Structure formats: structure tokens, C-alpha cells
C-alpha positions as CSV (number, residue, x, y, z in Angstrom):
1,M,-5.2,13.4,-39.8
2,S,-6.9,10.1,-40.5
3,G,-7.1,6.5,-39.2
4,S,-4.5,5.4,-41.7
5,N,-1.7,7.6,-40.6
6,Y,-2.8,9.3,-37.4
7,G,-1.1,12.5,-38.3
8,V,2.2,10.7,-39.1
9,D,3.9,10.7,-42.6
10,P,1.1,9.7,-45.0
11,E,3.6,8.0,-47.2
12,R,4.3,5.5,-44.4
13,P,0.9,4.3,-43.0
14,T,1.2,2.5,-39.7
15,A,0.0,-1.0,-38.7
16,N,-0.6,0.0,-35.1
17,P,-4.0,-1.3,-34.1
18,G,-4.7,1.8,-32.0
19,V,-3.9,4.1,-34.9
20,L,-5.9,2.0,-37.3
21,S,-9.0,2.3,-35.0
22,A,-8.9,6.1,-35.1
23,D,-12.1,7.8,-36.3
24,A,-12.2,10.6,-38.9
25,E,-11.1,13.2,-36.2
26,G,-8.3,11.0,-35.1
27,H,-9.9,9.8,-31.8
28,V,-8.5,6.5,-30.6
29,D,-10.1,4.0,-28.3
30,P,-8.0,4.4,-25.1
31,A,-8.3,0.7,-24.4
32,I,-6.1,-0.1,-27.4
33,E,-4.3,3.2,-27.9
34,F,-1.0,1.9,-26.4
35,V,-1.1,-1.6,-27.8
36,G,2.4,-2.2,-29.2
37,D,2.8,-2.8,-32.9
38,T,3.6,-6.5,-33.0
39,A,4.7,-6.3,-36.6
40,H,7.9,-4.7,-35.4
41,P,10.4,-6.2,-32.9
42,A,10.1,-3.6,-30.1
43,G,6.3,-3.8,-30.0
44,A,6.3,-7.6,-30.1
45,A,8.9,-7.8,-27.3
46,A,6.8,-5.4,-25.2
47,F,3.7,-7.5,-25.7
48,L,5.5,-10.8,-24.8
49,R,6.6,-9.2,-21.5
50,T,3.0,-8.9,-20.3
51,T,1.3,-11.4,-18.0
52,Q,-1.7,-11.0,-20.3
53,A,0.3,-12.7,-23.0
54,V,1.4,-15.4,-20.6
55,R,-2.1,-16.2,-19.4
56,S,-3.9,-16.0,-22.7
57,R,-1.4,-18.3,-24.5
58,A,-1.3,-20.7,-21.6
59,A,-5.1,-20.9,-21.6
60,A,-5.1,-21.6,-25.3
61,L,-2.7,-24.5,-25.0
62,L,-4.8,-25.9,-22.1
63,A,-7.9,-25.7,-24.2
64,R,-6.1,-27.5,-27.0
65,A,-4.9,-30.2,-24.7
66,R,-8.4,-30.7,-23.3
67,A,-9.6,-31.1,-26.9
68,G,-7.2,-34.0,-27.3
69,E,-5.0,-32.0,-29.8
70,S,-1.7,-32.1,-27.8
71,E,0.9,-34.6,-28.9
72,W,2.4,-34.4,-25.4
73,F,-0.3,-34.4,-22.8
74,T,-3.8,-35.2,-21.8
75,I,-5.6,-33.4,-19.0
76,G,-7.2,-35.0,-16.0
77,N,-11.0,-34.8,-15.4
78,D,-12.8,-32.7,-12.9
79,D,-12.3,-35.2,-10.2
80,A,-8.5,-34.8,-10.6
81,L,-8.9,-31.0,-10.4
82,E,-11.0,-31.3,-7.3
83,D,-8.6,-33.7,-5.6
84,T,-5.6,-31.5,-6.4
85,A,-7.4,-28.5,-4.9
86,R,-8.3,-30.5,-1.7
87,T,-4.6,-31.6,-1.4
88,V,-3.5,-28.0,-1.7
89,A,-6.1,-26.9,0.9
90,E,-5.0,-29.6,3.3
91,V,-1.3,-28.6,3.0
92,T,-2.3,-24.9,3.4
93,R,-4.2,-25.6,6.6
94,D,-1.3,-27.7,8.0
95,R,1.2,-25.0,7.3
96,Y,-0.8,-21.9,8.2
97,A,-3.3,-23.0,10.8
98,W,-2.2,-20.2,13.1
99,G,-3.3,-17.3,10.9
100,P,-2.8,-15.3,7.7
101,I,-1.0,-16.8,4.8
102,P,1.8,-14.6,3.5
103,Y,2.8,-14.0,-0.1
104,H,4.8,-16.7,-1.9
105,S,8.2,-15.0,-1.9
106,R,11.9,-15.4,-1.2
107,W,11.4,-13.9,2.2
108,R,9.8,-17.2,3.3
109,H,13.1,-19.0,2.6
110,F,14.9,-16.4,4.8
111,E,12.7,-17.6,7.7
112,A,13.6,-21.3,7.3
113,G,14.5,-23.2,10.4
114,G,12.6,-20.7,12.6
115,V,15.2,-18.0,12.3
116,N,14.2,-14.4,11.7
117,R,17.0,-13.4,9.4
118,V,15.2,-10.2,8.2
119,A,15.3,-8.9,11.7
120,A,19.0,-9.8,11.8
121,L,19.6,-7.8,8.6
122,D,17.6,-4.9,9.9
123,Q,19.7,-4.9,13.1
124,L,22.9,-4.9,11.0
125,L,21.6,-2.0,9.0
126,G,21.1,0.0,12.1
127,D,19.4,3.4,12.2
128,V,18.6,4.0,8.6
129,T,15.5,5.6,6.8
130,A,12.7,3.4,5.5
131,R,13.9,4.2,2.0
132,Q,17.5,3.1,2.8
133,R,16.2,-0.1,4.4
134,A,14.0,-0.8,1.3
135,R,17.0,-0.4,-1.0
136,A,19.0,-2.9,1.1
137,H,16.0,-5.3,1.1
138,L,15.7,-5.1,-2.7
139,D,19.5,-5.5,-3.1
140,L,19.3,-8.7,-1.2
141,V,16.2,-10.2,-2.7
142,L,17.0,-9.5,-6.3
143,V,20.4,-11.2,-6.1
144,S,19.0,-14.0,-4.0
145,V,16.2,-14.7,-6.5
146,L,18.6,-14.8,-9.4
147,L,20.5,-17.5,-7.5
148,D,17.3,-19.5,-6.9
149,A,17.2,-22.0,-9.8
150,G,17.1,-25.6,-8.6
151,A,20.1,-26.6,-6.5
152,G,20.1,-30.3,-7.5
153,P,19.6,-33.3,-5.1
154,D,23.2,-33.5,-3.8
155,W,23.9,-29.9,-2.5
156,H,23.3,-28.6,1.0
157,Y,24.3,-25.5,3.1
158,F,25.3,-25.7,6.7
159,E,24.5,-22.5,8.7
160,A,27.0,-22.2,11.5
161,T,25.0,-19.6,13.4
162,S,22.0,-21.9,13.8
163,G,23.7,-25.2,13.5
164,Q,21.2,-26.3,10.9
165,R,21.6,-27.9,7.5
166,F,19.5,-26.7,4.6
167,T,18.9,-28.0,1.0
168,R,17.3,-26.8,-2.2
169,S,15.5,-23.4,-2.2
170,E,15.8,-22.8,1.5
171,G,19.5,-23.6,1.4
172,L,20.1,-21.3,-1.6
173,G,18.2,-18.5,0.1
174,I,20.1,-18.8,3.4
175,A,23.4,-19.2,1.6
176,S,22.7,-16.0,-0.5
177,F,21.6,-14.2,2.7
178,H,25.0,-14.9,4.4
179,A,26.9,-14.1,1.2
180,F,25.1,-10.7,1.1
181,T,25.7,-9.9,4.7
182,S,29.4,-10.8,4.3
183,G,29.7,-8.1,1.6
184,L,30.3,-10.5,-1.3
185,F,28.2,-8.5,-3.7
186,S,29.4,-5.0,-2.7
187,S,32.4,-3.2,-4.1
188,D,32.6,-0.9,-1.1
189,P,34.1,-2.4,2.1
190,A,32.7,0.5,4.1
191,H,29.2,-0.5,2.9
192,P,29.0,-4.3,2.7
193,L,25.2,-4.6,3.1
194,Q,24.5,-3.8,-0.5
195,A,24.8,-5.2,-4.0
196,D,26.2,-2.9,-6.7
197,A,27.2,-3.1,-10.3
198,A,31.0,-3.0,-9.7
199,G,30.8,-5.8,-7.0
200,L,28.7,-8.0,-9.2
201,R,30.7,-7.5,-12.3
202,A,33.8,-8.6,-10.4
203,L,32.2,-11.7,-9.0
204,V,34.4,-14.7,-9.5
205,T,32.7,-18.1,-9.8
206,D,35.0,-19.7,-7.3
207,R,34.2,-17.1,-4.7
208,L,30.5,-17.7,-5.2
209,G,31.1,-21.4,-4.9
210,D,33.0,-20.9,-1.6
211,A,30.1,-18.8,-0.2
212,F,27.7,-21.6,-1.1
213,Q,30.1,-24.3,0.3
214,V,30.4,-26.0,-3.1
215,S,32.9,-28.9,-3.4
216,S,33.4,-32.1,-5.2
217,V,31.2,-33.8,-2.5
218,N,28.8,-31.0,-2.3
219,P,28.0,-30.0,-6.0
220,L,25.6,-27.2,-6.9
221,V,23.9,-27.5,-10.3
222,G,24.6,-24.6,-12.6
223,L,27.1,-22.7,-10.4
224,A,28.9,-21.1,-13.4
225,G,25.6,-20.1,-14.9
226,R,24.5,-18.4,-11.7
227,A,27.8,-16.5,-11.5
228,T,27.4,-15.4,-15.1
229,L,23.9,-14.2,-14.5
230,L,25.0,-12.0,-11.6
231,R,27.9,-10.5,-13.6
232,R,25.4,-9.8,-16.4
233,L,23.2,-8.1,-13.8
234,G,26.1,-5.9,-12.8
235,E,26.7,-4.9,-16.4
236,A,23.0,-4.2,-17.0
237,M,22.7,-2.0,-13.9
238,Q,25.8,0.0,-14.8
239,E,24.3,0.7,-18.2
240,R,21.0,2.0,-16.7
241,P,21.8,4.7,-14.1
242,E,18.3,6.2,-14.6
243,V,16.9,3.1,-13.1
244,F,19.6,1.7,-10.7
245,G,21.4,4.9,-9.7
246,D,25.0,5.9,-10.3
247,D,26.3,3.1,-8.2
248,G,24.1,0.5,-10.0
249,R,22.1,-1.0,-7.1
250,P,18.9,-3.1,-7.4
251,G,17.5,-0.9,-4.7
252,G,17.4,1.9,-7.3
253,L,14.2,0.3,-8.5
254,F,12.5,1.7,-5.4
255,D,13.4,5.3,-6.4
256,A,12.6,4.6,-10.1
257,L,9.1,3.4,-9.2
258,I,8.3,5.7,-6.3
259,G,10.2,8.8,-7.3
260,P,13.5,10.2,-6.0
261,Y,11.9,12.0,-3.1
262,G,9.0,9.7,-2.3
263,P,5.7,10.6,-0.8
264,A,5.4,12.9,2.2
265,A,2.9,10.4,3.6
266,P,3.9,6.8,2.6
267,P,0.4,5.4,2.6
268,T,-0.4,7.7,-0.4
269,A,2.2,6.0,-2.6
270,E,0.7,3.3,-4.8
271,I,2.1,1.1,-7.6
272,A,0.8,-1.9,-9.5
273,A,2.5,-5.2,-9.2
274,H,2.8,-5.4,-13.0
275,D,4.7,-2.0,-12.9
276,I,7.4,-3.8,-10.9
277,L,7.5,-6.7,-13.4
278,S,7.5,-4.4,-16.4
279,L,10.4,-2.4,-15.2
280,L,12.4,-5.5,-14.3
281,L,11.8,-7.1,-17.8
282,E,12.5,-3.9,-19.6
283,S,15.7,-2.9,-17.7
284,L,17.2,-6.3,-17.2
285,S,16.2,-8.0,-20.5
286,G,19.9,-8.4,-21.5
287,I,21.0,-10.5,-18.6
288,W,19.4,-13.8,-19.6
289,P,21.8,-16.2,-21.3
290,A,19.1,-17.9,-23.4
291,A,19.5,-16.7,-27.0
292,N,15.8,-15.9,-27.3
293,A,15.1,-12.7,-29.1
294,I,12.1,-11.5,-31.0
295,D,14.2,-11.3,-34.2
296,S,16.1,-14.6,-33.7
297,I,13.8,-16.7,-35.8
298,A,11.1,-16.2,-38.4
299,A,7.7,-15.0,-37.3
300,D,6.2,-18.4,-38.3
301,G,9.0,-20.3,-36.6
302,S,9.9,-21.9,-40.0
303,D,13.7,-21.4,-39.7
304,A,16.0,-23.1,-37.2
305,A,15.5,-22.3,-33.6
306,G,18.5,-20.6,-32.0
307,A,19.6,-18.6,-35.1
308,I,21.6,-15.5,-34.3
309,G,19.6,-12.3,-34.0
310,S,20.6,-8.7,-33.8
311,G,22.0,-8.9,-30.3
312,D,20.0,-5.9,-29.2
313,P,19.3,-6.5,-25.5
314,A,16.0,-4.5,-25.9
315,L,14.7,-7.4,-28.0
316,A,15.9,-10.2,-25.7
317,L,12.9,-12.3,-24.4
318,G,14.6,-14.4,-21.7
319,D,12.2,-17.0,-20.4
320,C,10.1,-17.1,-23.5
321,W,10.1,-20.2,-25.8
322,R,8.9,-21.5,-29.1
323,H,5.8,-23.7,-29.4
324,R,4.4,-24.6,-32.8
325,A,0.7,-24.4,-31.6
326,V,0.9,-20.9,-30.1
327,R,-0.8,-18.3,-32.2
328,G,-0.5,-14.6,-32.0
329,P,-0.2,-11.4,-34.0
330,G,2.9,-10.4,-35.9
331,L,6.3,-11.4,-34.6
332,T,4.7,-12.8,-31.4
333,N,3.4,-15.8,-33.3
334,G,4.8,-19.1,-32.0
335,W,6.2,-17.6,-28.7
336,M,5.1,-18.8,-25.3
337,P,6.3,-16.4,-22.5
338,F,6.7,-17.3,-18.8
339,H,9.2,-14.9,-17.2
340,K,9.3,-17.2,-14.2
341,L,12.3,-15.8,-12.3
342,S,11.2,-12.2,-13.1
343,Q,7.7,-12.9,-11.7
344,W,9.3,-14.8,-8.7
345,L,11.3,-11.7,-8.1
346,T,8.3,-9.4,-8.4
347,Y,6.4,-11.5,-5.8
348,S,9.5,-11.2,-3.6
349,M,9.7,-7.4,-4.0
350,L,6.1,-6.8,-2.9
351,E,7.0,-6.9,0.8
352,P,9.9,-4.5,0.8
353,F,7.7,-2.0,-0.9
354,E,4.9,-2.6,1.6
355,W,7.3,-2.5,4.5
356,A,8.3,1.0,3.3
357,G,4.7,2.1,3.3
358,V,3.9,1.7,-0.4
359,K,0.6,0.1,-1.4
360,V,1.0,-2.5,-4.1
361,R,-2.1,-3.0,-6.1
362,H,-3.3,-5.7,-8.5
363,V,-1.1,-8.5,-7.4
364,E,-3.6,-10.8,-9.1
365,A,-2.1,-9.7,-12.5
366,L,0.9,-11.9,-11.8
367,T,0.7,-15.6,-12.8
368,A,1.5,-18.9,-11.2
369,L,5.2,-19.8,-11.4
370,P,5.8,-22.7,-13.8
371,E,8.6,-24.6,-12.2
372,Y,9.2,-28.1,-11.1
373,R,7.3,-28.0,-7.7
374,N,4.1,-26.4,-9.0
375,G,4.3,-28.2,-12.3
376,G,5.4,-31.4,-10.6
377,L,2.3,-31.3,-8.4
378,L,0.0,-31.3,-11.4
379,I,1.8,-34.3,-12.9
380,D,1.9,-36.2,-9.6
381,S,-1.8,-35.5,-9.0
382,G,-2.9,-36.8,-12.4
383,L,-4.0,-33.4,-13.6
384,I,-1.3,-33.2,-16.3
385,V,-0.8,-36.6,-17.9
386,P,2.1,-37.2,-20.3
387,R,0.9,-39.3,-23.3
388,S,3.8,-41.7,-22.9
389,P,5.5,-43.0,-19.7
390,A,8.8,-42.7,-21.6
391,F,8.5,-38.9,-21.5
392,L,9.1,-39.2,-17.7
393,Q,12.3,-41.2,-18.2
394,R,14.3,-39.2,-20.7
395,S,16.1,-35.9,-20.2
396,W,14.7,-32.6,-21.6
397,K,16.1,-29.2,-22.4
398,V,14.2,-26.1,-21.2
399,G,13.3,-25.1,-24.7
400,D,11.9,-28.5,-25.8
401,E,8.3,-28.2,-26.8
402,F,7.3,-30.8,-24.2
403,I,8.7,-28.7,-21.4
404,V,7.3,-25.5,-22.8
405,E,3.8,-27.0,-23.0
406,W,4.1,-28.5,-19.5
407,R,4.9,-25.1,-18.1
408,A,2.1,-23.4,-20.0
409,L,-0.4,-26.0,-18.7
410,T,0.9,-25.4,-15.2
411,V,0.2,-21.6,-15.5
412,A,-3.4,-22.1,-16.8
413,L,-4.3,-25.0,-14.5
414,L,-3.1,-23.3,-11.3
415,D,-5.5,-20.5,-11.9
416,E,-8.3,-23.2,-11.9
417,V,-6.8,-24.9,-8.9
418,A,-6.6,-21.6,-7.0
419,A,-10.4,-21.0,-7.6
420,R,-11.2,-24.5,-6.3
421,V,-8.9,-24.1,-3.3
422,R,-10.8,-20.9,-2.3
423,R,-14.1,-22.8,-2.6
424,V,-12.8,-25.6,-0.4
425,M,-11.4,-23.2,2.2
426,E,-14.5,-20.9,1.9
427,L,-12.3,-17.8,1.3
428,S,-12.7,-15.1,-1.3
429,E,-10.1,-14.1,-3.9
430,E,-9.4,-11.0,-1.9
431,D,-8.6,-13.1,1.2
432,L,-6.7,-15.8,-0.8
433,P,-5.2,-14.4,-3.9
434,L,-3.0,-16.5,-6.1
435,A,0.1,-15.2,-4.4
436,R,-1.1,-16.8,-1.2
437,V,-2.4,-20.0,-2.8
438,L,1.1,-20.6,-4.2
439,E,2.6,-20.1,-0.7
440,G,0.0,-22.0,1.1
441,G,-0.1,-24.0,-1.1
442,T,0.8,-25.5,-4.4
443,W,4.5,-25.2,-4.1
444,A,4.6,-27.0,-0.7
445,A,2.1,-29.7,-1.9
446,G,4.4,-30.3,-4.9
447,R,7.3,-30.8,-2.6
448,V,5.3,-33.1,-0.3
449,M,4.2,-35.3,-3.2
450,A,7.7,-35.5,-4.7
451,Q,9.1,-36.5,-1.3
452,R,6.4,-39.2,-1.0
453,L,6.9,-40.6,-4.5
454,R,10.6,-40.0,-5.4
455,E,12.4,-38.9,-2.2
456,G,12.0,-35.3,-3.3
457,A,13.1,-35.5,-6.9
458,P,10.8,-33.8,-9.5
459,P,8.8,-36.0,-11.9
460,L,10.7,-34.7,-15.0
461,R,14.4,-34.7,-15.8
462,I,15.4,-31.2,-17.1
463,E,18.9,-30.1,-18.0
464,S,19.5,-26.9,-16.1
465,D,22.1,-24.1,-16.4
466,G,20.8,-22.5,-13.2
467,T,18.9,-19.7,-14.8
468,V,15.4,-21.1,-15.3
469,F,15.0,-24.2,-13.2
């Protein structure tokens, strides 16, 4: 065995960096032993599904923009960074003056209007085990997050039980909550409080529209795309019973990560936040409509974007887009990953695991969410500055390089903003991790500034199919 073949066929030497680092006895540095071979599609896709790839590439694009090399943006000075952090700190103190700041997650939207809808769901579930309750919570939150792309400025949801009217993310969350409790996503009338593969595969767009009170005078952006995404979710879960169980429920993720029998003493169960994200990205890679696959265009990006690849769902990248200035090994060259909805879903799954007694470690591995509130804050505060005012007037597609770079700059700059917010608020990273800064925080400050400047509209015009924004 040698460093060139690691005991494999000597006629086919490998390019795996871990193997190539092996010494004469075949010993491999454990830090790089399991690095994927990015010269091949599967290894490249695995690498692009890591938050390490998201952060490092976002940081490289930020450094490039600061050096004046971006054709799209300049970056504000240190005063702009400090002012943005102070704005976020002020909003955070206003929103959470009473005590601890929770995670940024879908569960905050279920609390909108001062209604404890989680308690209402638990009451409907009745006398069930902690594991059964966690499955139901995960069923709800996965479906709800996939429905959480921007609603548009003209849609609202009226909640009859509270008599309140909700818009945007809160409205989508509450509408999805009531759709779930009505059994819309279940195929079993005897068990309506679940989402399962058969129920989602049979979901009709018009029924989803009815549940969300959509009409000609109450239009919801991307309704058909949302319904398609849920049907794809049903198909993906049916194809992976080892993850989602025989009935294909999102709640199967709990068993897949914790084990089918679970710990005798729940406090002994531990998982890493990235383990949740990795399983989501690996098991649900085929649900994303975007035709982004690691083999869809040449490694150097020289051929036409959008070319048809193999169609293998294992190679689908989802929320991962081309940028000419992004550099990386092998087939990852030119790709800028984000996985915004999958990370939003991961943030939103932390609490169901914790409520069931599972400790979730290393939440800091997740990144900021590059969407129009967080990214809008950075434009409105002068931290990200488009080179031309015309860029704010035209319409963009999600895959346009301008949007890709804006989102990457958002990821990298929010790490810097978070550090400044902690300094302003005199809190440690342990007390105020990124997940709480986002909640405190950046997302709410982005909404406040958008309301002040444009009656709530984001600073950029982005064509949405309801699956990214």
C-alpha cells in the first residue's frame, strides 16, 4: 500500500487528497482523510453541501469586493459596519428587553400576534411520547419552512380564531400551521396531525391556495412553485424509507439522527447542527426545481449555464449558483453555495430536538441566511453598495451574478456584524451566537429599515418562483 493508491487498484491511482497524503505505511492525516474527491461529481457535491464551503467562498468574494475588484458592489467603511451593528443591537434590545433571545426559527412566526400556537398543537396531539411529539413538530416545521419563500406585497392571511390579519413570513407561517392542523398534508384521516409522502404527493395547487386564502385580490407569489416543491418532498421521502420511515414523514429525521430506540436518558443524546443540515441536503437534494447540478456545466463555467446534466438527484445542488470569480478545487470551481432554505429549516429544527431532550451542539457552524431582509439591511445601511443606482431599479433572476454576489456578501458581512453586535451589547459568542443575532436582530432590523424607506418592500427586485426568496 502506498500514498498513490492507498491499497486500491494500482492501475487506477486516486486523486483523493487524503489518500495522496498517506505515508509509506498508508497512514493518513485524520483531518483530511474524509475530504471528498472534488474531481468527481459525488465528492464535489458533498463539499458544496458544507457550510465551510459557504463561508469560505463568501469571505473570498467579500475580500475581492473590498479590494475594489467587484463589478457589482463596493463595501462600506468601518463606520458603516459599526452603525449597522448598533442598529441591530438597538432593535434587539427593543424586541427582547425582557430576557433571553431565542433562536431565529420558524417557531417565532408561530408565536405571531401573541398566540401560543405550539401549545395549541401540543394540546391537539394529546397524551403522546416525547418522540411522537418531536415527529409531529418536525412534520409541521419542515413543510412550513418549504412554504416560506417571500409572499409578495399583496397577500395576507386572516386568522379566524384570533381575529388577526397577518402578512409576509408571519402570515405564511400561520397559514401553514392551520393547513397542517386541518390535515391538508396527511393521507390518513385518522391521523391528521402529520405530513406524509402520500399526502404531499397528492397535494393539489388549488387546495393549497384555498388553505392560504389565495384569490385574484389576494395573490400569493409562487403558489404553483410551492405546491410543486411539496409534491417533490413527498416523492423524495417515499424513496428514502431508511430516513423518513415507511410512511415517509419528515419526523423520521428524528429517528434517523437519534436512533430508532433513542437514549434511555434523553440528556445523553447529542447531535451537531451540521448533522441535521447534512442529512437534509443529502436526502432531499432532488426536491429543488433549480436545474443546478454539479455535472450541469463545465468545471470552469465555460459552457452555457443551465445545460442539462445527468438528472441524478444525488448530484443536484439546489441553492448553489455560478459566479465567475469563485475559485475552488475540481468540479466545485465557480460554484457559490448558500442552501438558505435548508439552513433555515435546520435552525427551525433545533428546538424540536431540544424539546425532546436532545442536546444540539455547534450551532455556530450554520451561516447567516442570505435573503431579502438580512441582505436588504446591508444595502439600506450602506454596508453593501451597488456600483450603479440602476441595479436597484431593474429586475433580477436568482441565478444572476449580481444576486449571487449580494447574497455571498450578506453571509460574510453578517459574521462581522454579529461580532460587533456582541461587543456593543457586551455579550459573549456563547451568550449571543449567530442564531440569536439573526433573531434579535438582523432580520427584524432589515424589515424596520425597509418599512421606513419603501413601505416594507425590499431594496432589490427579484423574480421568485417561491423556492428561494
